N, C-alpha and C positions, 0 to 999 in steps of 0.2 A: 792295404798293407797286408803282407803275408803273415802266416802264423808264427814264423820265426821272429819277425819284427815285434809282434804282440807279446811273444814270449819274453823278449828282451825288455819291453816297456812294462810289463806287469810282474815280471819275476816268476811267472807260472810256466811250467813246462808245456810243450805242445801236447803232451799226453794228457796233462790235467785240463787243459783248454778243451780238448775233444772229449774228455770225460764229462766235463760240466755241460757241454752241448747235449751229450747222450742222456744226461740226467735231467735235462730240461731247465737247468739253471740259468742258461743263457740260450738264446736262439742262435742257430746256425746261421753265420753270415752268408751273404750272397757269394756266388763264385765268379771268378774272372773267366776270360775266354778260354784259358787252358785248364779250366776246372779246379783251380785252387781257391781256397777260401780267401774272400777279399774283405778283411776287416776295415771298420772305419773307427774314428775316435770315440763315437758313442759306444761301439763295442768294447773298446779298450777301458772306457770309464766304468761300464757295467762289470766287466772282468775284475777291475781293481776293487770295486765295491763288494762283489762276491767274495774276493780273496780276504778282504778286510773283515767281512762278517764271519767267514770260516776261521780266520786266525784268532778272532776274538771269541770263539767258542759256540757260535750258532751252528746248529745241525744243518746238514745239507736239506733235509726235508723242510725245516723251517725257512731256510733261504729260498727254496723252490716256492714255497707258499708265499713268502714276501714278494719275490719277483713277479709271480702271477698276479698278485694283488696290485702291485705297482703298475704292471703293464694294462691291467683292466681298469686302471684309474679308481680302484677301491681304496681311496685314501684313509678311510677309517680303519680298515684291516691292516694296511701297510703301516700306518702310524702305531696301531696296537702292538704289532710285532716288534717294531723298533723300540717302543717305550718299554716293553717286557725285557727286551735284550738289554737295554740301557740300565734298568734296575738291577739285572743280574751282573753287569759289569761294574756297577757302583758297589755291589756287595762284595764282589771279588776285590775291589780296591781296598775296601775297609779290612777284608781278611789279609790281604797282602801287607797292609801297614801293620797290622798286628803281628804277623810272621816276622816282619823286619824287626819290630821292637823286641820280640822275645828272643830273636837270634842276636840281636845287638847285645842284650843283657847277658846272654850265655857267653858271648865272646869276651865281654868285660869281666865276667867272673872267672873265666879260664885264664884270661891275662893276669888277673890279680893273684893267681896260684903260682905263677912262675916267677 
C-alpha cells in the first residue's frame, strides 16, 4: 500500500511517517516498480505501535532503542524498556486520578458558594 493509505490507517501524516523512517524508528519499506514506498500490514502495525509509544510519552530515542532491541530479538532489553514505560504510565495514572479528585473537590466548593 502507498504512504497515503498508511497515513489513513495510522492517523500519521506522510511527513511524520517519512520522519520516523529518517530517524530509524521504522525501516524504509520496499519500493514498487514506480519507485513509491510499498508498505505492508507489518509496517502499518509497527507504525501504529510507534505512534502509541510516542503518544503515551516515550521519547523518540527510547522508541528507537526499543525497536532496535525488538528487531535484534533482544527480548530482555525490549521487555525492560516496556516495563519502565509501563511503570511511568501507571504513575501518571495515579497522578491523574489525584488531579481529578482535587479538581472535583474545587468544583464542588465553588458550586456551594453560588
